[in-house]
C-alpha positions in Angstrom: 66.6 183.2 17.6 65.7 179.7 16.2 63.1 179.3 19.0 61.5 182.6 17.9 61.2 181.3 14.5 60.0 177.9 15.4 57.2 179.3 17.6 56.0 181.9 15.0 57.2 184.6 17.5 59.5 186.1 15.1 56.6 187.2 12.9 54.5 188.6 15.7 57.5 190.4 17.4 57.4 193.2 14.8 53.9 194.2 16.2 55.0 194.2 19.9 56.4 197.3 21.8 60.1 197.1 22.1 59.8 196.5 26.1 57.5 193.5 25.4 60.1 192.2 22.8 62.9 192.6 25.4 61.0 190.7 28.1 59.9 187.9 25.7 63.6 187.5 24.3 64.7 187.2 28.1 62.1 184.7 28.7 63.1 182.8 25.8 66.7 182.7 26.9 65.8 181.7 30.5 63.6 178.9 29.3 66.4 177.6 27.5 68.6 177.7 30.4 65.7 175.9 32.3 65.7 173.1 29.7 69.5 172.7 30.3 69.1 172.8 33.9 66.4 170.1 33.6 68.3 167.7 31.4 71.3 168.1 33.9 69.0 167.3 36.8 68.1 164.1 35.1 71.9 163.0 35.4 72.7 164.6 38.8 69.2 164.5 40.8 69.9 168.3 42.0 66.7 170.1 41.4 68.0 173.2 43.0 69.2 174.7 39.6 66.0 173.6 37.9 63.9 175.6 40.6 66.2 178.7 40.1 65.9 178.5 36.4 61.9 178.1 36.7 61.9 181.3 38.9 63.6 183.2 36.4 61.1 182.1 33.5 58.3 182.8 35.7 59.6 186.3 36.6 59.7 187.2 32.9 56.1 186.0 32.5 55.0 188.1 35.6 56.9 191.0 34.3 55.3 190.9 30.8 51.7 190.2 32.0 51.9 193.0 34.6 53.2 195.6 32.0 51.2 194.6 29.1 47.3 194.0 29.5 44.5 194.4 26.9 42.1 197.0 28.4 
């Protein structure tokens, strides 16, 4: 929720369809996990968790952009 407020997304979310909000929330959650994985990789050198987390973020981006387009 904090990230939504910091990025101004919280105010814009009320104008979005529920499905778009759900995908956006999942993307923000996955982005937070990506940040943790990246930080951990700095200590461990293991990039596999980073790549897996990035794939989850990207999947949310693709899902949203596939479902919601300006025509």
